[in-house]
C-alpha positions in Angstrom: -9.7 -32.2 7.4 -9.9 -32.4 3.5 -8.3 -30.1 1.0 -11.4 -28.0 0.5 -11.7 -27.3 4.3 -8.0 -26.3 4.6 -8.1 -23.8 1.7 -8.2 -20.1 2.6 -10.9 -18.2 0.8 -9.9 -14.6 0.4 -12.6 -12.1 -0.6 -11.6 -8.6 -1.3 -14.4 -6.0 -1.2 -14.2 -3.5 -4.0 -13.6 0.1 -2.8 -14.5 3.3 -4.6 -11.5 4.7 -6.4 -10.4 8.1 -7.8 -7.7 8.9 -10.4 -5.0 11.2 -9.2 -2.4 12.8 -11.5 0.9 14.1 -10.3 4.1 15.2 -11.8 7.2 13.2 -11.0 10.7 14.2 -12.2 11.8 12.0 -15.1 14.8 10.6 -13.1 12.6 9.6 -10.3 10.1 7.9 -12.7 13.1 6.1 -14.3 14.2 4.9 -10.9 10.7 3.7 -10.0 10.6 1.8 -13.3 13.8 0.1 -12.5 12.6 -0.9 -9.0 9.3 -2.1 -10.5 11.0 -4.1 -13.1 13.3 -5.7 -10.4 10.1 -6.6 -8.4 8.3 -7.8 -11.5 5.4 -5.3 -11.0 4.1 -2.2 -12.6 5.1 1.3 -11.6 1.4 1.9 -10.6 1.4 -1.2 -8.3 4.7 -0.1 -6.8 3.4 3.3 -6.1 0.3 1.9 -4.4 2.6 -0.3 -2.4 4.8 2.5 -1.2 1.8 4.7 -0.4 0.0 2.0 1.4 3.1 1.1 3.5 3.8 4.6 4.5 0.1 5.4 5.1 -0.1 2.5 7.5 2.9 3.6 9.4 1.6 7.2 9.7 -1.9 6.1 10.8 -0.3 3.9 13.5 1.8 6.8 14.7 -1.3 9.0 14.7 -3.4 6.4 16.6 -0.7 5.9 19.2 -0.3 9.6 19.8 -4.1 9.9 20.3 -4.1 7.0 22.8 -1.1 8.5 24.6 -3.0 11.9 24.9 -6.1 10.4 26.2 -4.4 8.3 28.9 -2.6 11.2 30.6 
């Protein structure tokens, strides 16, 4: 196997996006900025990470609850 065959080709499909505006307490925003700086990322990227992480957990719970109800 040569190098070109062993490389992983990742293709991300663009998804439609919508801008959301929310009010965050200044001290919370300051804390988010500190964490983002520590992780070497933007606050926007950190928020997307947090939302995505929690959303996956909630969807997994929702799915497992649906499966549990249908198997009774």
